[in-house]
C-alpha positions in Angstrom: 103.8 44.6 120.0 106.5 43.5 121.9 108.6 40.8 122.3 112.0 40.1 124.3 113.1 37.0 122.8 114.1 36.8 119.0 115.0 34.5 117.4 116.6 34.4 113.9 116.5 31.0 112.0 119.0 30.6 109.3 120.1 27.8 106.9 116.8 25.2 107.3 115.2 26.7 110.5 111.7 28.8 108.9 109.5 26.1 110.9 107.3 29.1 113.2 104.4 26.8 113.8 105.9 26.4 116.9 104.7 30.2 118.3 101.3 30.6 119.4 99.5 33.4 118.6 101.4 34.4 115.3 101.0 37.3 113.9 103.5 38.7 111.0 104.8 42.3 111.7 106.8 44.3 109.2 109.2 46.8 110.6 110.8 50.3 109.1 114.6 50.6 109.5 116.6 53.4 108.9 118.4 50.3 106.9 116.1 49.4 104.6 114.1 45.8 104.5 114.5 43.4 106.9 115.7 39.7 105.5 111.7 39.4 105.6 108.8 40.0 107.9 108.3 39.6 111.4 107.3 36.9 113.0 105.5 38.2 116.4 103.8 35.0 119.0 104.1 33.1 122.3 107.1 30.3 123.0 107.4 28.7 126.4 105.6 31.1 128.1 107.8 34.1 126.2 107.2 36.9 123.7 109.1 36.0 120.7 110.5 37.7 117.4 111.5 35.1 114.7 112.8 35.8 111.1 114.7 34.1 108.1 117.7 35.6 107.7 117.5 34.2 104.4 113.6 35.0 103.9 111.3 32.8 103.4 112.4 30.4 100.5 116.0 30.6 101.7 116.5 33.5 98.8 118.9 35.3 100.5 122.6 34.7 100.4 124.6 35.3 103.2 126.6 38.0 101.5 123.8 40.0 100.7 121.6 40.1 103.9 121.1 43.1 105.7 122.4 42.2 109.0 121.9 46.3 110.4 117.9 46.0 108.7 117.4 42.6 110.8 119.2 43.8 114.2 117.7 47.4 114.3 114.3 45.7 114.1 114.3 43.4 116.3 115.4 45.9 119.3 113.1 47.8 118.0 110.6 45.8 119.0 112.3 44.7 122.7 114.5 42.0 121.6 116.9 41.9 124.4 118.3 38.3 123.9 118.9 36.2 120.0 119.2 32.8 119.7 120.6 32.4 115.7 121.1 28.7 114.4 122.9 28.2 111.6 124.5 25.8 109.4 128.5 24.5 109.6 131.2 23.2 108.3 133.8 21.2 109.9 137.2 21.8 110.9 138.3 19.6 112.8 137.9 15.4 113.2 136.3 15.5 116.6 133.9 17.6 115.3 131.3 15.5 113.7 128.3 16.4 111.2 125.0 15.9 113.0 127.0 17.7 116.2 125.9 21.3 118.0 128.3 24.0 118.6 127.8 27.3 121.1 131.3 29.1 119.8 132.1 31.1 122.8 135.0 32.8 119.9 135.7 34.2 115.9 138.0 34.6 113.3 136.2 37.5 110.9 137.4 36.7 107.3 134.7 38.3 105.7 135.2 41.7 102.9 132.3 43.8 102.2 130.4 44.0 105.0 128.5 46.7 107.2 130.0 46.1 110.4 128.5 48.5 112.2 125.7 50.9 113.5 128.4 53.9 113.7 129.7 54.7 110.6 128.9 59.0 111.3 128.6 60.8 114.2 129.7 59.7 117.2 132.1 56.4 117.0 132.2 53.9 118.5 134.9 51.2 120.1 132.6 48.2 121.1 134.7 45.6 122.5 134.2 42.2 121.0 136.9 39.7 123.0 134.4 38.1 124.4 131.4 38.4 121.6 129.3 36.1 122.6 126.6 36.0 125.8 128.5 33.7 128.2 125.0 33.3 130.8 123.1 32.2 127.0 125.8 29.4 126.0 126.3 28.8 129.8 122.6 27.7 129.8 122.3 26.0 126.3 125.0 23.5 127.2 123.2 22.6 130.7 119.8 22.8 129.1 121.9 20.9 126.3 123.4 18.4 127.6 120.2 18.0 130.3 118.2 16.6 126.9 120.8 14.5 125.5 122.1 16.8 122.5 125.8 15.9 121.1 127.0 19.1 121.6 130.6 21.0 121.9 129.9 23.8 125.1 132.6 25.9 122.7 134.6 26.4 119.8 135.9 29.5 117.0 133.6 29.7 114.0 135.9 31.6 111.2 133.4 33.1 108.9 134.3 33.7 105.8 132.4 36.0 102.3 130.8 33.3 101.0 128.0 32.6 98.8 131.0 30.0 97.6 133.1 27.3 100.0 136.5 27.2 101.0 139.4 26.0 98.6 140.9 23.2 100.0 144.4 25.8 101.1 141.5 27.9 102.6 140.4 25.3 104.5 143.2 23.8 105.5 144.6 27.1 106.7 141.8 27.9 109.1 141.9 24.1 110.4 145.6 24.7 111.2 144.8 27.5 113.0 142.5 25.6 115.4 139.5 27.0 114.5 136.6 24.2 115.0 133.8 25.4 112.5 133.3 27.7 109.5 129.8 29.5 107.9 129.2 32.9 106.7 126.9 34.7 108.8 128.0 35.4 112.2 129.6 38.2 111.4 128.5 41.4 110.9 125.3 39.9 112.9 127.3 39.5 116.6 128.8 42.9 116.1 125.1 44.7 115.7 124.0 42.5 118.6 126.6 43.5 120.4 126.4 47.8 119.3 123.0 47.4 120.4 123.2 45.8 124.2 121.5 42.1 123.2 122.7 39.3 124.0 123.1 36.9 121.5 124.0 33.0 121.5 124.6 31.4 117.9 123.7 27.7 117.7 126.3 26.3 115.4 124.6 22.9 113.7 127.5 21.3 111.7 126.4 19.7 108.4 129.4 18.8 107.0 133.5 18.5 107.4 135.3 21.1 104.9 137.7 19.9 102.5 140.5 19.6 104.2 138.9 16.1 104.7 139.6 15.9 101.1 136.1 15.2 100.2 134.5 17.9 98.0 131.7 19.6 100.3 127.7 19.3 98.6 125.6 20.9 97.8 123.0 18.1 98.6 124.6 16.7 101.6 124.8 19.8 103.5 120.6 19.9 103.8 120.3 16.4 104.3 122.8 16.5 107.6 121.0 19.6 108.3 117.4 18.5 108.4 118.7 15.9 110.9 120.4 18.6 112.6 116.6 21.1 112.6 114.8 18.3 114.8 118.0 19.1 118.0 117.5 22.6 117.3 114.0 22.5 118.2 113.9 20.2 121.1 116.9 23.2 122.3 114.9 26.4 121.7 112.5 23.9 123.6 114.0 24.3 126.5 116.1 27.2 126.6 113.4 29.1 125.8 111.3 29.5 129.5 114.8 28.8 130.8 116.1 32.6 130.2 116.0 34.6 132.9 113.8 37.5 133.2 116.6 39.8 134.0 119.7 39.4 132.4 123.0 39.7 135.0 125.6 39.1 131.9 126.4 42.5 130.9 126.2 42.6 127.4 122.9 45.5 128.0 126.0 47.5 129.3 127.9 47.3 125.4 128.4 51.2 124.8 129.5 51.9 128.1 133.0 54.1 127.5 132.7 52.5 124.1 131.5 55.8 122.8 133.7 58.4 121.5 
């Protein structure tokens, strides 16, 4: 069983009814259990592998996700591109709940995760200057605008450890840095995808204003807005997946060139 495109379903994105001929598979990895079984199927004429980042029923908190196992398993199945929806909070007034952001940069504020496949034996220093696939970001923007999504084509994502939300002081600091959204799952998922030469696109679903806005966020508020965002993401996937070129021209697959010491 093989796939070419991986979808890592974030908060709220668990519906796999869109996949034709869906079949669940268990992939054994050197890094332990994946978040859940991986569902393989056809979507938009393409072979797709779907994995729920937090497991079915949203049982795994962001700091406990086995990111290495998930990325390794997708690579083992033949995946060369990953689309990764995730829920985020807004750090700027013009980034409005209900919108979608395609980040082009991130700031890592996590503390105790497994960040690399190269933690023994050969050492690899992989460039993350531009951490997201430019080809996928450009296509996601054009397809998103074509279907009239309310989106931001770029932005900076602050990734925190979680599972708690920010303090007011932290949120004000991140806002002052000029970052646009805040979430808990981007790192090390993006790092690991780059190490495996996989194109990676984050689809950041804005669910609320972070607490810099002097209004403490609640889980209920996040869930209510998220339900609206999920519909937009499903529309985006329907447009984007079949539009992805069969051949890559972005250079993501050459990430290890001149990186291994």
